[in-house]
C-alpha positions in Angstrom: -7.7 -24.0 -14.4 -4.7 -23.0 -16.6 -4.4 -19.5 -17.8 -4.4 -18.7 -21.5 -0.9 -18.5 -22.9 0.3 -14.9 -23.1 0.4 -14.3 -26.9 0.7 -11.0 -28.8 -2.5 -10.8 -30.8 -0.5 -9.9 -33.8 1.5 -13.1 -34.0 -1.4 -15.1 -35.6 -2.3 -18.7 -35.5 1.2 -20.1 -35.7 2.3 -17.9 -32.7 -0.7 -19.0 -30.7 -0.1 -22.7 -31.4 3.6 -22.2 -30.6 2.6 -20.7 -27.2 0.3 -23.7 -26.5 3.1 -26.2 -27.4 5.6 -24.2 -25.2 3.1 -24.2 -22.3 2.5 -27.9 -22.6 6.3 -28.6 -22.6 7.1 -26.2 -19.7 4.2 -26.6 -17.3 4.3 -29.0 -14.4 0.6 -28.8 -13.8 -1.3 -31.8 -15.0 -4.5 -29.8 -15.3 -2.7 -27.3 -17.5 -1.3 -30.1 -19.6 -4.7 -31.6 -20.1 -6.3 -28.3 -21.1 -3.5 -27.5 -23.5 -3.5 -30.9 -25.1 -7.3 -30.7 -25.4 -6.9 -27.3 -27.2 -4.3 -28.7 -29.5 -6.5 -31.6 -30.3 -9.4 -29.3 -31.1 -7.1 -27.3 -33.5 -6.2 -30.6 -35.1 -9.8 -31.0 -36.3 -9.4 -28.1 -38.7 -7.3 -29.0 -41.9 -6.3 -25.3 -42.2 -4.1 -25.9 -39.1 -2.3 -29.0 -40.4 0.7 -27.0 -41.8 1.2 -25.3 -38.4 0.8 -28.4 -36.4 3.3 -30.3 -38.6 5.7 -27.4 -38.4 5.5 -27.4 -34.6 5.7 -31.2 -34.5 2.4 -31.5 -32.6 2.0 -35.0 -34.0 5.1 -36.0 -32.0 3.6 -34.4 -28.9 0.4 -36.4 -29.4 2.4 -39.6 -29.9 4.7 -38.9 -26.9 1.6 -38.3 -24.8 0.4 -41.9 -25.4 3.0 -43.1 -22.9 1.9 -40.7 -20.1 0.6 -42.1 -16.9 -2.2 -39.5 -17.0 -5.1 -41.3 -18.6 -6.7 -38.0 -19.7 -3.6 -37.1 -21.7 -3.6 -40.5 -23.3 -7.2 -40.2 -24.3 -6.7 -36.8 -25.9 -3.6 -38.1 -27.7 -5.5 -41.1 -29.0 -8.4 -39.0 -30.2 -6.1 -37.1 -32.5 -3.3 -39.5 -33.3 -5.6 -42.4 -34.2 -5.1 -43.4 -37.9 -8.8 -44.5 -38.0 -9.8 -40.8 -38.0 -10.1 -39.7 -41.6 -8.7 -36.2 -41.1 -6.1 -37.6 -38.8 -4.6 -39.5 -41.7 -3.9 -36.2 -43.4 -2.4 -34.7 -40.3 -0.2 -37.7 -39.7 1.0 -37.9 -43.3 4.3 -36.1 -43.4 
């Protein structure tokens, strides 16, 4: 299981999300990628996170994950990047 990103507790939500994005981009562990993408997908359910997710280009990360060979990553990406999801429309609207 992947370790939690090392984040200074004073950096706030943006810093934590940035640490998740960085971990996703840098790790070679498929298990860690799955866990991080699942965490990012969960954050995407909360509209208060949309500004941070847009700033960190997490939507692009979800869309890029659609072409992964790892089916779990594709499933997590579809769950959040799908335009049929009502709150996803807000997230995807840039």
